[in-house]
C-alpha positions in Angstrom: 58.0 27.2 55.1 61.5 27.8 53.4 62.8 28.9 50.2 66.6 28.5 48.7 67.8 31.2 46.9 69.2 30.7 43.2 71.6 33.2 43.1 71.3 36.6 43.2 68.8 37.5 40.1 65.7 36.8 42.7 65.3 33.3 41.7 63.9 30.9 44.8 63.8 26.7 45.0 60.1 26.0 47.2 58.1 23.5 47.9 55.0 23.3 45.9 51.8 22.1 47.9 48.4 22.1 47.5 47.6 24.9 48.7 49.5 26.8 45.7 46.8 25.3 43.5 45.4 28.5 42.4 48.7 30.1 41.8 50.2 26.5 40.1 46.9 26.6 37.8 47.9 30.3 36.5 51.8 29.6 35.7 50.2 26.0 33.9 48.0 28.4 32.1 50.6 30.9 31.2 52.9 28.0 29.5 50.4 25.5 29.1 51.7 25.1 25.2 54.9 25.8 25.5 55.5 23.3 28.8 53.3 20.8 27.2 55.7 20.3 24.2 57.3 17.3 25.9 55.6 16.7 29.2 52.2 15.8 30.5 51.9 18.2 33.7 49.5 20.8 31.8 47.6 18.1 30.9 47.0 16.7 34.0 45.8 20.6 35.5 42.7 21.5 33.9 41.0 23.3 36.9 41.2 24.0 40.4 40.2 20.4 41.3 42.7 18.6 39.2 45.4 20.7 39.9 44.6 20.7 43.8 44.5 16.3 43.0 47.9 16.6 41.3 49.4 18.8 44.0 48.0 16.7 46.5 49.5 13.6 45.2 53.0 14.7 45.6 52.8 15.9 48.7 51.4 12.3 49.6 54.5 11.2 48.2 57.0 13.9 50.3 54.9 12.0 52.9 55.7 8.6 51.9 59.5 9.8 50.8 58.9 8.1 47.3 58.9 12.0 45.6 58.6 15.7 46.1 57.5 18.8 44.1 59.3 22.6 44.2 58.4 25.3 42.5 60.9 27.9 41.3 59.9 31.5 41.6 61.0 34.4 39.7 60.5 38.0 41.5 57.8 36.3 43.6 55.6 34.5 40.9 55.9 31.2 39.8 57.9 30.0 36.4 58.2 26.7 36.7 59.7 24.0 38.6 62.0 20.8 39.9 60.6 17.3 40.9 61.7 14.2 42.5 59.7 11.7 39.3 60.2 8.7 42.1 62.7 8.9 44.8 64.0 4.9 46.2 66.5 5.4 49.4 66.4 1.2 49.6 67.4 0.9 46.1 69.3 4.0 46.3 68.1 5.8 43.1 66.0 8.5 42.0 64.7 9.7 39.0 64.7 14.0 38.4 62.9 16.3 35.9 61.8 19.6 35.6 59.3 22.1 33.5 59.5 26.0 32.8 57.3 28.6 31.1 58.9 30.3 27.8 59.3 33.6 29.6 62.0 32.1 32.4 64.2 30.2 29.6 67.7 30.8 29.1 68.6 32.0 32.7 69.5 28.7 34.3 67.2 28.5 36.2 66.7 24.5 36.1 70.4 23.8 35.5 70.7 26.0 39.3 67.6 24.0 40.8 68.6 20.4 39.8 72.0 20.8 41.0 70.0 21.9 44.9 68.1 18.5 44.2 71.3 16.6 43.4 73.1 17.6 46.2 70.4 16.9 48.8 69.9 13.5 47.6 73.6 12.2 47.2 74.6 14.3 50.3 71.9 14.0 52.6 69.6 11.2 52.0 72.5 8.6 50.2 71.2 8.2 46.9 73.9 6.4 44.6 72.1 7.2 40.8 70.6 10.4 40.0 68.6 9.6 36.6 66.9 12.0 33.7 64.5 10.8 31.3 63.7 13.3 28.7 62.4 13.1 25.1 64.9 12.8 22.3 63.2 16.0 21.1 63.3 17.8 23.9 67.1 19.6 23.3 66.8 21.8 26.1 66.2 19.7 28.3 69.2 17.3 27.2 71.2 20.4 27.4 70.4 20.2 31.1 71.6 16.8 31.8 74.6 17.7 29.7 75.4 20.6 32.3 74.6 18.6 35.0 77.8 15.9 33.9 75.1 13.2 33.1 76.1 10.5 31.2 73.4 9.0 28.3 72.5 5.9 28.7 70.4 5.0 25.7 67.1 5.4 23.7 63.7 3.8 24.5 62.4 3.7 21.5 58.7 5.5 20.5 58.4 4.6 24.8 56.3 7.8 25.9 53.0 8.3 23.8 52.0 12.1 24.4 49.0 14.4 22.6 49.2 11.4 19.6 52.9 11.2 19.1 55.1 8.6 20.2 58.4 10.3 21.7 61.8 8.3 22.5 63.2 9.1 25.4 66.7 9.3 25.9 68.1 7.7 29.6 71.0 10.0 31.3 72.7 9.1 35.1 74.8 10.5 37.4 76.2 8.3 40.0 77.1 9.7 43.7 80.9 9.3 42.9 80.9 11.1 39.7 78.5 13.8 41.4 81.0 14.3 44.1 83.9 15.0 41.8 82.5 17.1 39.7 81.5 19.2 42.5 84.9 19.4 43.5 86.1 20.4 40.6 83.6 23.0 39.8 82.8 24.2 43.4 
């Protein structure tokens, strides 16, 4: 197994695999309401069996090279994660996403972790377009897209039904040449 340091604060990015099901379920139980405000992850993992099945879905996606799932651990505790929701090398596109329990908010963990994913996708896998899709009401997520230098492309009106409410979804993206220029200027 590997871990990538996310800075000097003890945070690490690691693959999140089916054998982490108990730890992932405990994490979701701690953050179920906060995380579930805009994303369905907590609704898909309500017991050990559904959690293992969810994590296996991403293990299968990783094996097929169509998606990946990573956890963010802070001082040894799983507090959130990032993922390639979709990953298509043939078309050169992918979608990244994230979640974080409330206790870990405000430390820049998601921004740092997504940078690792985009760097790898662009530089190692030749991805040209990285997308970020989030509810218009999810201000923290939209702020991450801005910090990453993504461009807001538009809104898919009432396109995402979640917990009885239809959410407008904003589409943001960054292209490989933009990402490289940005990384050259920020280091």
